[in-house]
C-alpha angles and dihedrals in degrees: 000000000000091000091052090055097046100040097073091051091052092049092048091050092050093051091048090051090049091050092048091049093048090048090053092051091048092049092047093049091047092050094049096039094053092044091050092049091049091047091051092052093045092046091052093050098042094038094055091045090048093052091048091050093048091050091054097038117015095193092071091066095107096050091046089053090053092055091050091049091052089055091051091051090067090070091049090053090052091050091051091049090051091053091049092050093049092045095058117107128212 
């Protein structure tokens, strides 16, 4: 009798935990996926502009490299956010 009373509570708790875990995985994948897509777009735009600028004026190579690195940082931020989302408890 006691098992019959406690079993539904255990099942409900397990399904809630599964839903919470799947929501975390979905949120983490969405955060990283969108950041990676945005970084790819930004890298394509800034990279092509940087190459064009360096061809015309070689002394702007350092500043062009900085802009390309900023575009790459977007993907790193998304990766960090995914780790933070997955690391949350509760």
